[in-house]
SEVO-934705 format. One record per residue: residue in three letters; x negated, y negated, z negated of N, C-alpha, C in turn. Coordinates in steps of 0.02 Angstrom, whole numbers, plus 50000, padded with zeros to 5 digits. Each point is the difference from the previous one (the first is absolute). Example, Ala and Ser with C-alpha at 12.3 -4.5 7.8 and 13.67 -1.06 7.14 Angstrom:
// residues 2
ala493405028449610500454994150000499554994050000/ser500184994750036499584994149997500394994549963/
// end
This chain:
// residues 535
unk499585006050000500424994050000499564993750000/unk500154995550046499624993750004500304995049950/unk499554996949962500234995449948500404994150029/unk499814997950061500344994450031500755001550010/unk500165006350016500705001950010500394999449935/unk499695002249945500354999649936500094992849978/unk499494995950009500064992949980500554996650041/unk500035001650064500534997150043500685002249977/unk500085006549985500655002549977500204996749933/unk499514999149955500154997149935500294993050006/unk499744996150048500284993350010500665000250036/unk500045004250053500605000350041500605002649961/unk499895004849956500565003049964500094997149930/unk499574995549978500114996749937499725003749940/unk499435003350008499675003049943499524994949967/unk499584996850040499504995449973499914994050045/unk499894994249970499854993850036499384996849970/unk499634996550041499454995949974500294994349958/unk499724999049940500264994649957499884993250032/unk500504995649995499964993150026499855000050075/unk500285004750036499825000950071500144993850042/unk500534996349986500164994250041499484994449993/unk499585000549948499464995249992499325003050017/unk500015005550035499375003250020499795005649954/unk500395001349946499855005549956499484998349948/unk499965004149948499504999349948499685006949991/unk499355000350014499655006450002500015003349931/unk500185006550000500005003849939500665000149963/unk500524997150030500664999849968500535002350050/unk500475004249976500505003050044500694999749968/unk500504999450042500705000049978500345006450025/unk500395003149956500385005950019500684997950026/unk500185002550060500644998350031500565004449972/unk500594999550031500595003749975499885007549993/unk499685003150049499865007249994499415001349954/unk499494995750003499405000949960500134999549926/unk500434995449981500134999149929500375006149972/unk500445003150041500345006149978499515005849995/unk499555000650049499505005450000499554999549938/unk499724994049989499554999249943500375001049934/unk500624997649995500395001049939500135007449989/unk500115003750054500115007249993499375003649976/unk499414997750024499375002949977499924998749925/unk500124993849979499934998449929500525003649958/unk500625000550025500535003449963499855007549993/unk499735003050053499835007149997499445001149949/unk499524995650000499445000549951500274999349929/unk500414994949988500264998749932500455005849977/unk500415002350045500465005549981499605006349984/unk499535001850044499635006249991499524999749940/unk499714994149987499524999449946500314998249933/unk500574996350000500274997349938500725002349988/unk500474997750042500715001149986500195007349995/unk499795004050048500205007050002499545004649961/unk499494997049966499545004149962500345002849938/unk499905006449987500295003349942499494999949943/unk500154996249947499524999349945499905006549962/unk500445004950010499985006149958499775006150040/unk499904999350064499775005650042499274999150017/unk499655005550011499304999750020499965000450076/unk499814994650034499955000250073499465004850023/unk500055002050063499525004650030499294997349992/unk499575003849967499294998249994499844995649940/unk500504997649963499874995549944499825004149938/unk499554997449957499835003649939500585000649951/unk500454995150000500575000149955500514994950024/unk500574999749967500514995050017499764993149981/unk500264994950034499784993249986500584995250015/unk499934993849976500514994950010499754994850051/unk500484996650031499854994650047500454994049985/unk499724994050006500384993949992499734994850047/unk500294994050001499804995050049499884993149969/unk499684995750040499874993149982500054995750063/unk500104993549990499954995150054499644994049970/unk499354999550012499594994949967499924993950045/unk499824994449970499934993750037499395000150046/unk500054996250053499464999650050499404996149972/unk500134994849961499474995949970499945001949927/unk499385001849979499875002049931499454995649971/unk499885000849935499484996249967499335001350034/unk499604994850016499375000950036499525004949966/unk500055000649934499545004649964500125007250020/unk500615001650023500145006850023499515002050055/unk499894995450047499585001650058499254999749983/unk499834996249949499304999849978499825006549964/unk500455002349957499875006149963500025006250046/unk500464999950049500075005850045499425000650049/unk499614994750007499445000150047500154996850067/unk500634998450014500174997150065499674993150010/unk499954996149948499724993250006499285000350024/unk499625004949976499295000550018499865004650059/unk500415005250008499815005350046500475000950060/unk500584996749999500505001350053499834995850061/unk499555002550041499784996050057499825004650059/unk500004997250059499715003050060499434995650023/unk499605002650047499464996050028500234997350068/unk499844993750012500194996950064499384997250034/unk500054999450066499484996750039500324994750043/unk499644994650013500234994550042499594999850064/unk500314997850054499644998950063499894992650009/unk499374997950004499844992950007500194997350069/unk500095004550048500184997850068500764999450008/unk500375005249983500724999850011500384997049941/unk499664999349942500304997449939500545004749972/unk499975006350020500485004949975499705004049942/unk500445002949961499805003749940500245007250007/unk499585004749977500165007150006499845003649935/unk500385005349987499825004449944499435004350023/unk499485000249959499365003250019500095007150025/unk500375004249962500055007050017500515001550055/unk500374994850022500505001250053499744998250069/unk499424996750004499694998750065499645006450021/unk500135002250060499695006350025499644998750066/unk499535004250015499644999150062499525005750016/unk499614999050054499515005250021499364996650023/unk499455003549991499374997750028499995001750075/unk499764995250039499975001050073499374996650027/unk499725003050052499394997450029500074999450076/unk499744994450026500004998850073499504994450014/unk499695000250057499524994850021499464998749948/unk499805005449965499464999449952500204996949934/unk500654998649989500234997149937500465005149965/unk499984999749933500415004549960500384995849948/unk500675000450000500414996249953500555004349972/unk500294997849945500595003249971500604995850020/unk500425002550044500584996450024500585001649954/unk500324994949972500525000949950500684997950026/unk500525002949972500684998350020500465000449940/unk500554996350002500525000649949500645002650032/unk499945002950060500595002650036500275006149965/unk500635001750015500305006049972499635006250027/unk500065005449963499635006150015500125002550071/unk500624999550024500175002750066499634996450056/unk499824993749988499704996150055499294997749983/unk499715002349943499364997349980499445001850048/unk499985006250027499455001850045500044996050065/unk500614998950025500074995950060499784992849986/unk500164997449942499794993349982499244999649992/unk499715005149971499275000149992499645000150067/unk500275004050046499695000350067500054993350035/unk500584996849996500084993550033499524994849970/unk499935000249933499554995249967499275001350020/unk499825006550004499315001750018499844997950071/unk500475001250046499904997950070499914992450004/unk500404996449963499964992750001499344997549971/unk499795003249944499384997949968499405001150046/unk499985005850033499435001650043500094997250071/unk500554996350011500144997050066500045005450054/unk500405005149986500105005550047500725000250023/unk500125003250058500675000950025500285006849979/unk500655000750009500335006249980499705006150033/unk499794999350063499715005750036499335002049972/unk499704995849957499345001549971500065003049931/unk500605002349980500105002549932499555005949985/unk499815003950051499575005949988499304998049978/unk499824993850010499324997849979499974998349926/unk500565000049966500014998849928499825006549964/unk499484999849959499785005849962500264999449928/unk500555003449986500304999749933499645004749952/unk499944997949938499685004049948500495001649945/unk500145006349989500415002149944500734998050008/unk500425001949951500714998550002500144992949977/unk500644998050003500224993649972499965000549924/unk499664995149969499915000149927500174993249971/unk500084999749934500154993849966499394995549997/unk500124993550001499464995149992499645000949934/unk500345003149951499695001149934499405004550004/unk499915003750056499425004450007499404996450030/unk500094993850020499474996250033499654995549948/unk499355000449997499624996049952499794993350029/unk499794999850063499744993950031500534997150047/unk500274994149981500524996850040499734995950059/unk499344999550005499714995850053500135003050069/unk500155006550004500135003250064500745001850009/unk500424997049958500735001450004500354994650040/unk500365002150051500424995450038500705000349969/unk500204994749966500634999949964500605001150045/unk500585001849970500595001650040500224994450047/unk499894993749982500224994450041499424995450018/unk499395002850000499404996150015499715002050067/unk499614995550030499695001450065499325003149992/unk499664998549944499335002649990499905002549930/unk499425003249985499875002849934499804994749949/unk500015002149937499744995849946500474994649975/unk500665000750013500474994749979500385001849936/unk499925006249976500375002149940499604998649937/unk500344997349950499674998549937499935006449959/unk499555000149950499965005849955500675000949964/unk500195006249983500645001149966500004997049930/unk500574997249980500064997249933500685001949970/unk500044999849934500605002149965500584995150011/unk500605002950002500614996150008500535003149954/unk500204996349947500495002649954500695000250033/unk500345005649992500625001250037500634997549964/unk499934997449939500604997849965500224993050022/unk500664999250007500294993550016500034995849936/unk499714994150003499994995649942500594995250005/unk500294998549942500564995349997499964995949936/unk500464995549990500014995649942500655000949962/unk499955000849934500595000549957500034993749957/unk500534996250006500074993949961499934993850044/unk500114994249969500034993750038499334996450007/unk499525001549956499384996250001499545001850058/unk499995006350018499625002150059499255000249988/unk499785000749938499285000449986499775007250007/unk499335001049996499725006750005500245004449943/unk500154996949943500255003949943500705002850013/unk500354997250050500685002350018499985005350055/unk499405002050021499955004850055500255006949980/unk500345003250046500245006949991499945003550068/unk500205006350002499925003950061500635004050015/unk500175000650064500515004850020499705006949992/unk500395004649972499715006549984499775003750063/unk499405003049997499765004150056500235007249997/unk500315001949943500285006749991500544999649946/unk500445004950000500545000149950499795003649936/unk499455003750001499835004549945499894996349934/unk499674994250002499824996849937500614997949960/unk500554998450033500614998349963500255005949959/unk499885006150024500205005949963499555000949939/unk499354999050009499545001149944500124995149943/unk500114993650017500104995149946500685000849966/unk500455003850031500665001349970500045007049969/unk499445003449997499995006949975500325000549930/unk499794995649956500265000349931500734998049998/unk500204995250041500714997950003500455005850020/unk499785003950048500395005750023500045005249946/unk499445001449967500005004949946500504998049946/unk499984993749979500414997849944500744999450018/unk500154998650062500704998750019500375006250025/unk499645004950026500335005950029499895006349960/unk499505000049956499845005949960499805005950042/unk499694998750059499735005550040499405003049964/unk499855006250017499425003449972499535002150055/unk499354999749987499505002550046500105007650007/unk500005002650062499874996750064500624996550028/unk499894994350031500544996450033499714995450053/unk500434997950047499784995650054500424993650002/unk499684994650020500354993750012499934998350074/unk500564999050034500004998750072500184992750013/unk499734997450055500164993150019499934999350076/unk500484996350028499974998150071499984992450002/unk499524997250035499974992750002499484997350048/unk500044993450012499564996650047499314998949968/unk499485000650041499324998249982499714995950057/unk499454996549985499714995350048499245000650001/unk499725000650059499275000150007499814995750059/unk499554995449989499824995250053499495003350047/unk500255004750039499575003750046499644995350048/unk499375001450013499604995850045500275000550071/unk500115006150023500265001050068500565005249998/unk500624997949987500575004750003500035003150070/unk500205006350003499995003350066500445006249999/unk500085002850061500365006350009500724999749975/unk500364994950028500724999349986500084999049925/unk500425003849967500124999049928499535004149956/unk499525003550030499565004349961499584995949950/unk499734994450022499604995849956500274992950005/unk500394998049950500304993450000499874996549934/unk500164993749997499844996049940500555000349947/unk500605001550021500555001149953500285006950014/unk500035004149948500225006950010500355002449937/unk500305005850006500395002749944499715006849980/unk499945001049934499735006249974500535004049962/unk499905006549998500405004649960499505003849956/unk499974998149937499485002749957500285003449938/unk499645005049978500155003449937499364999949958/unk500074998249936499465001049952500245005549953/unk499665005750003500225005949962499525000949941/unk500274999749940499615000249938500025007149971/unk499415002749986499975006949977499435000949949/unk500005005649967499485001649951499345001250038/unk499444997549975499365000850036499845007250018/unk500185004749956499835007050014500405002950057/unk500574997050016500435002650054499934996050065/unk499614994749998499974995650059499775003450064/unk499525004849999499825003350064500595003750032/unk500415003349957500585003650028500524995150027/unk500094994449966500484995150024499764996750064/unk499364999050007499724997250062500145004850058/unk499895006449989500145004950053500745000150017/unk500424999649949500735000150012500214994150042/unk499794994049983500244994150036499724999550071/unk499395002250010499744999750070500395004950044/unk500185005849973500395004850040500724997850007/unk500294997249947500704997950002500104994450050/unk499554995150000500084994350045499885002050073/unk499545004550012499895002450069500625003650024/unk500315004049958500605003750019500574995350016/unk500044994349967500544995250012499994997650072/unk499424998550026499954997650070500205005650049/unk499775006049987500165005450047500755001550000/unk500324999549942500725001249996500404994850038/unk499714994050010500354994750036499774999450073/unk499625004950024499875000350071499294998750022/unk499554997949955499294999250020499665006749989/unk499785003150053499735006749993499505001350056/unk499705005849998499535002050052499324996849993/unk499644999650056499314997749999499934992649987/unk500544996250005499954992849991500004997949926/unk500155004749955500024998549929499495004449964/unk499634997049953499525004049962499924997249930/unk499755004349955499834998149932499255000649993/unk499674994449986499265000049999499744998049931/unk499615004349970499684998549936499404995650012/unk499924994849959499434995450007499355003549980/unk499474998250037499345002349979499774995949940/unk499515002649965499774996849938499784992850011/unk499684998750059499744993250012500564995150020/unk500615002550011500574995750016500384997749938/unk499915003549944500404998849941499844993449966/unk500524996849972499894994149959499615002049937/unk499704995149968499565001649944500395003249941/unk500654999049998500405002749945500375006350019/unk500005001850065500435005350025499735007049983/unk500455004349978499845007149989500175004250061/unk500304997050050500195003550061500524996050037/unk499954999950066500484996450042500115004050064/unk500625000350021500185003250064500434995250039/unk499914999850066500414995850044500445004450043/unk500634997950006500445002950051499934995650061/unk499805002950056499824996150059500405002250061/unk500104995350046500395001450061499604997550060/unk500025003950053499644998250062500424995250041/unk499974993649982500384994950036499754999550072/unk500444998650047499794999850071499534994350017/unk499944994749957499554994550015499285001649978/unk499905005749967499335001949977499655004250053/unk499335000150000499655004450047500185007349988/unk499955004350050500165007149992499595003049943/unk500335003849958499665003249944499964995949937/unk500214993650003499984995749941500694999449968/unk500014999149934500624999649962500024993649960/unk500614997549986500104994149959500365001949936/unk499844996649945500285001749935500744998149995/unk500405004849978500704998849982500084999049925/unk499645004049963500095000049927499365002649968/unk499834997149943499445002549960500265002849935/unk499735005749979500165002949935499365000149961/unk499974995949946499384999049963500075002349928/unk499485003549977499945001749929499584994449970/unk500334995449963499684994049976499755000649928/unk500055005949971499795000849931500374995249954/unk499654997449948500314995149956499764992950015/unk499724999150060499684993650018500464994049991/unk500615000550026500444994150002500254998049932/unk500255004849961500244998249933499434997749956/unk499425003150005499424997849960499784993050020/unk500024998650066499794993350024500454994749970/unk500655001150000500464995049973499984999749923/unk499735005049968499894999849928499354996349983/unk499455002050034499344997949979499684994650043/unk500135000250065499684995350046499785003750062/unk499694996350046499785003150063499485005449988/unk500125005950030499575005749989499525000950059/unk499385001849985499495001550050499675006649980/unk499655003050048499675006449985499284998749977/unk499845002549941499344999549971499785006949976/unk499425002450026499755006649980500545005350009/unk500344999750057500515004850019500614999949953/unk500084994549964500584999249956500324993250014/unk500664999549989500334993650007499924996049936/unk499784993850007499914995649942500244993050017/unk500174996049949500224993250011499424995850026/unk500124996350055499494995750028499864994249952/unk499354998849987499814994749953499594994650035/unk500064993949976499624994550026499334999449966/unk499604994850016499334999149969500034999449924/unk500564997749973500064999249927500225006549966/unk500085005350039500205006449971500735000849988/unk500394994950016500735000449991500345002350065/unk500605002949995500355002250060500074994450051/unk499825001450063500024994950052500724998650021/unk500405005150006500714999250017500405003349944/unk500284996149956500335002649941500685003250018/unk500145005549965500655003250007500524996649956/unk500585003149996500554997049961499905000949925/unk499605005049980499925001549929500585004149973/unk500505001650041500585003849978499845007550001/unk500305003649955499925007249997500455003350051/unk499715002850053500385003350053499915007649997/unk499835002549942499945007249991500695003049990/unk500035006650000500635003649993499945004949941/unk500525000249958500015004949945500555005050013/unk499805006350002500485005450010500385001049935/unk500674999150003500395000449939500095007149974/unk499785004950038500055007049977499345002349970/unk499454999050038499345002249975499644994749959/unk500254993850004499704994249966499314998250030/unk499855002750059499364998450033500064993150032/unk499474996049994499984993450032499455000150054/unk500174997550060499514999850054500214994950052/unk499544998250044500164995850057500165004650059/unk500614999950026500185004650054499574999050062/unk499905005450036499714999650067500564998550050/unk499804997250056500494997750049499875003250068/unk500525002850031499985002250070500434995050039/unk499724997350053500344994750037500135002050073/unk500615002150018500195000650070500234993150025/unk499634997150047500134993250024500125000250075/unk500624998850020500205000550071500174993150027/unk499884999150064500204993950035500675000950033/unk500494996049981500665000650031499974998150074/unk499614994850016499954997850070499615005150042/unk499455002649972499625005150037500415006350008/unk500385001949948500425005950007500534999050053/unk500314994150000500504998450051499705000250070/unk499394997350007499665000150065499855007250022/unk499795004249953499865007050017500635003650022/unk500564998849966500625003150021500234997550068/unk499874993650014500164997350067499585003650053/unk499355000649987499565003350049500195007250011/unk500165003549946500175007150004500675001050036/unk500454995249992500675000850028500034998950075/unk499534996150027500034997950070499915006050047/unk500495001150043499955005450050500294997650066/unk499765003050054500284999050066500175006850029/unk500605000750027500185006350033500464998550058/unk500275005250031500454999350057500715001849978/unk500484995750018500705001349983500444997350057/unk500585003250012500444997850054500334993449984/unk500084995750051500364993749991500745001150014/unk500374994550008500735000550010500175003750065/unk499544999850048500125003350064499725007150002/unk499695002249945499715006849997499285000350023/unk499714994450020499315000050022499534999549940/unk499445003750002499524999949945499624993549999/unk499964996949943499644993749990499565000649937/unk499474996249999499584999949941500374996749942/unk500015003449944500364997649941499504998749944/unk500034994149970499624998549941500445001449939/unk499765004349955500405001949942499564999749938/unk500264997049947499664999649936500285005649955/unk499605005249991500235005949964499854999549926/unk500324995249967499924999249928500335005849962/unk499715001749943500355004449953500664996749982/unk500555003749995500664996949986500004995549939/unk499605001649949499994995849940499714993050015/unk499584999650051499664993750015500334996150056/unk500415003250040500304996650059500364993649979/unk499864994450033500334993649981500755000350006/unk500255003150053500725000950010500135007650001/unk500485002249960500135007249996500485002450054/unk500484995750018500495002050050500254993950038/unk500135001050065500284994750043500665002550029/unk500494995550005500675001950023500164996150064/unk500225003750052500164996850065500715001950022/unk500394995250023500585001850041499755000950072/unk500245005050034499765001350069500144994050044/unk500614997249993500184993950037500374995349952/unk500034993750018500324995049956500754999450014/unk500375005549999500724999750012500325006549977/unk500645000450007500405006049986499965002249927/unk499864995449954499985001749930499355003049975/unk499515000850046499365003049979499624995449952/unk499954993450012499644995749952500315000249930/unk500675000449997500335000049934499805006249960/unk500005005950032499815006249966499264999949982/unk499584997450047499284999749987499854995449940/unk500344994349995499894995549944500235003149934/unk500535004050003500235003449939499475004949975/unk499695003750047499475004749982499394996249973/unk499824994650034499434995949980500094997449928/unk500604997449986500134997349933500005005649947/unk500175006150021499975005649953499295002049983/unk499544999150048499305001749989499634994949958/unk500174993650009499614994549970499895000549925/unk500495002149960499885000449927499485005449981/unk499855004650047499575005749984499314999650031/unk499924996050051499364999850036499984993950046/unk499414998450025499944994650050500275002750066/unk500504996550027500325002150063500014994150048/unk500105001450064499984994850051500585001350049/unk500324994550021500555000550048499794996450064/unk500125003350058499804997150064500505002050053/unk500274995050035500485001450054499794996850066/unk499364997650003499784996350059499575004450045/unk500175000350064499615003550050500195007350007/unk499675003350047500135007150012499785004049939/unk500355005549987499865003949939499295002850001/unk499745001850059499325002550004499494994849979/unk500134993750020499564994549979500044998949925/unk500585000949972500084999249928499635005649963/unk500025006150028499615005449971499264998249999/unk499754997350055499284998350006499814994849947/unk500434995149990499844994949950499955003149930/unk500445004649985499975003249934499425004949995/unk499805003150055499405004349999499394995849982/unk499954994050029499434995749984500024997449929/unk500604999649971500064997949930499895005749952/unk500005006250026499895005849957500625002649966/unk500594998350026500645002149969500115007550011/unk500075004049947500055007350009500645002350035/unk500574996449988500645002450026500404994450032/unk500285001550058500464995450034500685003350006/unk500514996249986500695002649999500404996250054/unk500285003650047500364997050056500755001749998/unk500404994850004500735000850005500194999750074/unk500325005250026500185000350071500745001450009/unk500205001650061500705001250014500285005849961/unk499615005349993500245005849962500124998349926/unk499614995149974500084998149930500714997549986/unk500294996650050500674997349990500545005550000/unk499815005750028500485005550004499965004749939/unk499375001949981499945005049946499624997449939/unk499844993549999499664996949943499315003349986/unk499655002050053499315002349993499544995150036/unk499365000049980499514995550031499375004150017/unk499594997250043499375003350019499444997449956/unk499625004649971499404998249962499385002250039/unk499534995550009499385001450039499404999649954/unk499565005050004499395000149960499434996750038/unk499644995649968499474996050031499445004350031/unk499765005049963499405003750022500155005650049/unk500545003849988500155005750042500474998250058/unk500334994249996500524997950048500615004549999/unk500045004449951500595004449993500614995749983/unk500585002050028500634996549987500535005049977/unk500394998149952500545004349976500584995649976/unk500595003049995500594996249982500195001349926/unk500224994649968500175000249929500664996249991/unk500415002149954500614996249985499814993149973/unk500364994950021499844993149979500014999349924/unk500465003649967500054999649928499415003249964/unk499635004350037499445003749969499324997050017/unk499994994350037499364997350023499544998149942/unk500274996649950499584997849944499675006049966/unk500385005149985499725006049968499505003550046/unk500145000250064499555003350048499324996550002/unk500004993450005499374996350005499635000349933/unk500354999249945499675000349935499695006949988/unk500335005250022499735006849992499365000950040/unk499994997350061499415000850043499434995349980/unk500154994749963499474995549976499675002549936/unk500335004549965499755002349935499355003950007/
// end
C-alpha cells in the first residue's frame, strides 16, 4: 500500500485534515474529521473498556500472577514545574538538532539519512530528509546535481554502503545537507529540549514558567497516594489514563506518526518488587495480544525486547510493540507502544529528588554543596500492606500506547484494494477499509433503493432504530452501487437497503463489507441482527 493513497483517502473521506489548512497548515498538528474522530474514539474506548471497565477485579487473567484491580485518572496538562525537574525531563528530555547555514533549515540529527558516494575523484555524504519510499531517488538526484552529471550518467556514481543515519557520520565537512548545494553547511549537533514552555499567572516572569506535559505518566505518580487513600485499592493494581501530551519535535514527519500534539493511553501498574518480573511478562504479552485481537497481525506487527544498551538508566526491562508502517524502509518498524519495567524509580524520585545511577545503584543527584540538586516532595509514597504489615515502595510496570499511532496503524492495516462489480455488473477497483467492527467509525448504513414509493420512510424508520445502539448513517443520494463504494471507503461493515420487496414483505437486504455477501432480514429484526454480528 502506498502511503500517498492512504493520505489522500483520509482527507477525501474525512478521517484527517492538516491543522489550520486554510492558512497553509501548521507542521506537526492534525485535526480529526467526522470519520477520524469516531475511529480514534473507538480505539480509546476499546482500550479503556478492555483494560479498565470490563476488567474483573476478582478473576485471574490469562498469564497474570494473581487477580488485580484497575482504576482511572484524568490529570491536568500543566503541572508544578518541580514535577519535571525531579522526573528528569527538565535536564534530559531532549533530541539533537543540526542547522544548515545555507538553507537556514533545521533537522533532527538522527532523522537525516544519506549515503556515501564518489564520482570525479570526490567523495561526499549526500543527505536527504525525504520519506523512505523516495529517499534513494532523492539521493541520486542530489548526487547528480552536486557532481554536475546528467541522468544518463547515473552509472558513474559509485555508492558506498546502504542508506544510514547522519548520526553515524563523525566529520560533517563532507556532508551535503538535505537542502544544500555543497558540503560543510551543517552545524555540529546540539541539544534541544522537547517540552513546550508556557506562563502561569499574570506577571509573566521566569518564576511563572511552566510546561505542557510531555507525557501523562507523571500525573499518575504524583496522585499515587491520593488514589490509595480515596479508593482503598490494594497492590497489585493499575491506574489508567488517556490524555493529550505535547513534545516540541524538531522535525515532525510521517503523517500523524510523529507530531507535536498527541494523545496517550497509559497504565502505571503498581506491584510488589518480588513479583515485578512476572507482571512485566504479563503486561508485554497482554498488550501485544490486544492489537492482534483488533486486526493487527502477521509480519507487520512484532514485540521487540530492548537490548541492554537501549535501556534507560532506571529500567529493569523494556519491550516495544512495533508496526511496519508503509512510510518506513522495508524491514523497519515504528513503535506503537512501550512496556517498561520502571522499578521504584518514579515514586522514589517524587519522594527524594532526581535519581541518577552511581556505582550501579540509583541515588539522589547532589550538587557541589552535597545537597539534593532536584528536591522531591518529601512526601511518603510508600505502601503498607494491611494484611502482612509490610511497607515498601511498589515497583511499576508501564504499558504506554499512542492513541494517534494506534489509529494510524489501524488505518494502514485496514486499507485494501480489490475488484468488485459496479451497478452494471462490470468489475471495478474498489477501495475498502477493513476495520475490525469494534473500531469501524460507522457500524451500519441505511439506503432506500430509490427516493419514492415509501422506501425513504421505511429506511428512515430503520435508521432511527439503529441510532440509539450504534453509529449509523443514512444516504439516499446517487446510485446504490456508488453509495456502497462510499461506505466501503469509510469502513462501514454493514449496509442495509430498502427496496421494492421490502414494501411487500417487510424484509431488507443486508450487505457485508468484506465478503460482499447479501442476505435478507426482517425489518423489525435489523437492530438485533447487526448488534449480533458486531459482537
